[in-house]
C-alpha positions as CSV (number, residue, x, y, z in Angstrom):
1,M,3.4,-10.5,98.0
2,S,2.5,-7.0,96.8
3,R,-0.9,-6.0,95.5
4,T,-1.2,-5.0,91.9
5,K,-2.6,-1.7,90.7
6,K,-3.8,-3.1,87.4
7,V,-6.8,-5.2,88.4
8,E,-8.1,-3.0,91.2
9,A,-11.6,-4.1,92.3
10,A,-11.9,-6.7,89.5
11,G,-9.2,-8.7,91.3
12,R,-12.0,-10.5,93.1
13,F,-13.0,-12.2,89.9
14,G,-9.6,-13.8,89.4
15,P,-9.1,-15.1,85.8
16,R,-12.9,-15.4,85.2
17,Y,-15.0,-13.4,82.7
18,G,-12.2,-12.1,80.4
19,R,-10.1,-9.0,80.3
20,K,-12.5,-6.8,78.4
21,V,-15.4,-7.4,80.8
22,R,-13.2,-6.8,83.9
23,K,-11.8,-3.6,82.3
24,L,-15.3,-2.3,81.7
25,F,-16.2,-3.2,85.3
26,I,-13.1,-1.3,86.6
27,D,-14.1,1.8,84.6
28,T,-17.7,1.7,85.9
29,E,-16.6,1.0,89.5
30,R,-14.2,4.0,89.3
31,K,-17.0,6.3,88.1
32,L,-19.3,4.9,90.8
33,R,-16.9,5.3,93.8
34,R,-15.4,8.7,93.1
35,K,-16.6,11.9,94.8
36,Y,-18.5,14.4,92.7
37,K,-19.1,18.1,93.0
38,C,-22.3,19.2,94.7
39,S,-24.5,21.5,92.5
40,N,-25.9,23.1,95.7
41,C,-22.8,24.0,97.7
42,G,-19.9,23.3,95.3
43,A,-18.1,20.8,97.6
44,L,-16.5,17.6,96.4
45,Q,-18.7,15.6,98.8
46,V,-21.4,13.9,96.7
47,K,-21.5,10.2,97.1
48,R,-24.0,7.5,96.0
49,V,-26.5,6.4,98.6
50,S,-28.3,3.8,96.5
51,T,-29.1,3.2,92.8
52,S,-29.6,6.7,91.2
53,I,-29.8,8.4,94.7
54,W,-26.9,10.8,95.5
55,Q,-26.3,12.8,98.6
56,C,-23.9,15.6,99.5
57,K,-22.1,14.9,102.8
58,R,-21.5,18.6,103.4
59,C,-24.9,20.2,102.9
60,G,-27.1,17.1,103.1
61,V,-29.0,17.7,99.9
62,K,-30.3,14.4,98.3
63,F,-31.1,14.2,94.6
64,A,-31.7,11.6,91.9
65,G,-29.2,11.2,89.1
66,G,-27.8,8.5,87.0
67,A,-27.0,5.0,88.3
68,Y,-23.2,5.4,88.1
69,S,-22.8,9.2,88.1
70,P,-24.9,12.0,89.5
71,S,-25.5,13.6,86.1
72,M,-26.9,11.6,83.2
73,P,-25.3,12.1,79.8
74,T,-27.5,14.2,77.5
75,T,-28.3,13.1,74.0
76,S,-29.0,15.3,71.1
77,V,-32.3,14.8,69.3
78,E,-32.6,16.3,65.9
79,T,-35.9,16.4,64.0
80,T,-35.8,16.1,60.3
81,S,-38.5,16.6,57.7
82,G,-37.5,13.6,55.7
83,G,-35.5,15.6,53.1
84,R,-38.4,17.8,52.1
85,S,-38.3,21.5,52.6
86,D,-41.3,23.5,53.9
87,V,-40.5,26.5,51.7
88,E,-43.1,27.3,49.0
89,V,-41.9,28.6,45.7
């Protein structure tokens, strides 16, 4: 019996938990297991050591990042004045 490509690492769950949850798990697992580019030496050798700890296998630099990828997504914060303008007439 051949193995399927569709379920990947979520195959261990069998039919449990539903398709959507297993698909989200597959996407997260892919992000977690792939190799990333090192910001220090530029090699594709960065792997996760533990939660939020990443290490380059080539140059040995260790750094903190996100739980599932070395760089955390940045969010845009805009400050508003509540619709009032600060310009005097």
